C-alpha positions, -999 to +999 in steps of 0.1 A: +172-843+389+173-805+393+206-788+401+204-769+434+225-738+435+234-714+463+220-679+461+256-665+458+261-686+426+228-675+411+237-638+418+271-642+402+257-659+371+229-633+367+251-602+371+283-613+354+282-608+317+307-627+295+307-597+271+323-573+296+358-589+295+363-579+331+375-604+357+346-621+375+342-635+410+345-670+394+380-660+381+390-651+416+375-683+431+393-705+405+426-688+412+422-691+449+409-727+448+376-719+466+340-717+457+325-685+442+303-682+473+334-683+496+352-657+474+321-635+476+320-637+514+357-628+518+355-598+493+321-587+507+334-590+543+304-610+555+299-646+568+327-668+582+361-678+567+396-686+579+426-662+577+442-686+552+412-684+529+410-646+533+447-643+522+442-666+493+411-648+480+426-613+484+458-623+466+438-639+438+416-607+435+447-586+432+463-609+407+434-608+383+426-571+389+391-579+402+366-551+410+333-561+427+300-559+409+280-534+430+246-549+421+256-584+429+271-574+462+239-555+472+217-585+464+239-608+485+245-585+515+213-565+513+235-534+515+242-510+486+269-491+505+251-459+495+235-433+518+212-404+508+219-369+519+191-344+516+197-307+525+182-273+518+209-254+500+243-268+488+255-234+478+260-222+514+292-228+533+274-244+562+259-271+541+289-275+518+312-281+548+287-305+565+284-325+533+322-327+531+323-341+567+297-367+557+315-376+525+349-379+542+335-403+568+315-422+542+346-427+520+366-440+550+340-468+554+336-476+518+302-458+513+291-434+485+265-406+490+237-395+468+232-357+473+199-339+469+189-303+473+154-294+486+155-256+484+133-257+516+104-270+495+085-300+509+074-312+474+110-313+463+119-332+495+092-358+491+101-364+454+138-369+463+129-391+493+109-414+470+138-416+446+163-424+473+142-451+488+137-466+453+175-467+449+176-489+480+199-466+500+212-481+533+203-450+553+194-413+551+209-380+565+186-350+560+175-316+572+136-318+572+112-291+560+081-282+580+057-304+560+076-336+558+072-349+594+045-375+588+064-388+557+095-393+578+076-411+605+065-437+579+101-441+568+113-446+604+086-471+611+096-490+580+131-494+594+151-469+573+181-458+593+177-420+597+198-391+611+185-355+611+209-326+609+203-290+620+167-297+630+149-323+650+113-336+648+097-342+682+086-378+686+105-392+656+127-422+662+159-407+647+193-395+658+197-357+656+229-337+652+224-299+657+238-269+675+225-248+704+210-220+682+195-202+711+227-199+730+246-188+699+221-160+693+222-149+729+260-146+727+258-126+695+232-101+707+249-098+741+281-089+723+263-060+705+247-049+738+281-049+755+293-025+728+265-001+738+240-008+711+204-003+722+185-006+689+194-040+676+176-053+646+173-089+635+168-105+600+154-139+609+146-170+588+113-188+584+088-188+613+080-224+624+114-237+613+133-248+645+166-231+637+149-198+629+126-199+660+155-208+683+177-180+670+149-155+674+142-167+709+179-161+717+177-126+703+146-119+725+163-134+756+195-114+751+176-081+747+156-087+778+187-098+798+203-065+789+173-043+797+163-037+761+129-038+745+119-061+717+107-036+690+086-052+663+097-026+638+133-040+641+123-076+634+124-085+597+119-119+581+144-129+554+133-165+550+170-176+548+172-160+513+196-134+500+170-114+480+146-113+510+174-100+532+181-072+507+145-061+510+146-064+548+177-043+551+163-016+528+133-014+551+155-011+581+175+017+565+144+037+556+134+040+593+136+074+608+151+061+641+170+031+625+190+004+642+226+008+651+233-029+647+218-058+627+219-095+637+215-116+605+205-153+610+223-171+582+249-167+555+228-160+524+209-133+543+242-119+555+254-115+519+221-098+510+223-075+539+259-065+531+250-058+495+220-036+505+242-017+530+269-011+503+245+000+477+230+025+502+264+039+511+261+027+547+295+019+562+302-011+585+309-006+614+311+032+613+274+037+605+260+003+615+274-028+632+268-063+617+269-098+630+260-130+612+250-165+623+272-188+602+309-184+596+315-187+558+351-189+546+347-154+530+338-138+563+373-130+573+381-116+539+354-089+537+361-053+544+358-052+573+361-088+584+327-101+596+319-110+632+301-143+632+286-172+651+305-202+639+289-237+638+310-269+638+294-280+605+322-303+594+321-321+628+283-323+625+287-340+591+311-366+605+289-373+635+259-376+613+275-404+592+289-421+623+255-423+639+239-435+607+266-462+602+260-474+637+223-479+629+230-496+596+255-521+610+239-528+644+201-526+641+195-549+671+205-523+696+172-504+695+174-468+706+211-469+713+220-446+684+190-423+685+204-396+707+198-359+703+233-344+700+235-307+706+269-290+699+281-255+710+286-226+687+316-201+688+314-164+686+342-152+662+349-115+669+363-096+639+359-060+629+322-055+618+309-044+652+319-011+669+312+006+702+285+034+703 
């Protein structure tokens, strides 16, 4: 007569090697006087068991120095306790700080993260997404590129818990954590106009990318609100890149009637702009005023300290993981955790902008 085994026991046998010498779930079960399946439920925190059983199993696990087999746990609970994080550029303060917020929250809840860097390239993004899905991640936090929307729609329809950060995709069933980019840009450019600047240039990001378009829209709105014209010659595209910003700044400096202030739309472009100004012998703020969207840690240590639009990136990271975890652990509440969360930015006034 065939021996009928519980799935928990099969998993334990398959993924516990006698050659490892490490304590097994069976060791814990024997010491606690319970079945291996019961020990697995207690240590995996799923199913039902009494407080007495829980205390016995936890004491036994501690006594034998047991550490769980991740593969076996994933097969039993259908959770790997791993989430994917896919962002454009880990070298920037904004993304580094956001990832730290995600990781701190993940560690609190016993999750690990797998971090991938897309460099704003959709082919990189698609390759990483396939790899993450193949690794059976429990959910995904990402900043999408322009050409990835249909791919994300398929993931969402397939039931993958998903949170977008910094950008949202219209019509996609996913939570979104972002900032009010337009309002932040309006505040920055209004600050320059209040100081008397009339020729305010902008070095923007990538046309068609939501964050770039919103910041440019805020720039246009603030100029018009202050009775200023939008001059195409003062609008330069830096594509969120340092080297492109260097070129853009050099073009602005070659103009006969050049700008008295520059609004730069992210951190890498700000560093490129500052380098170009320094190499050209242009003083900040005596010769030109400068303001940056993003508040990297180095901004207050430059000479002069840089006026910035600060984003709550650490908070964004924590919220992103919280919303993802809510989807992972409570999938029956359809739509409850799919909100579009928009946070405020803060203008940090330092010394890089002067009156004219």
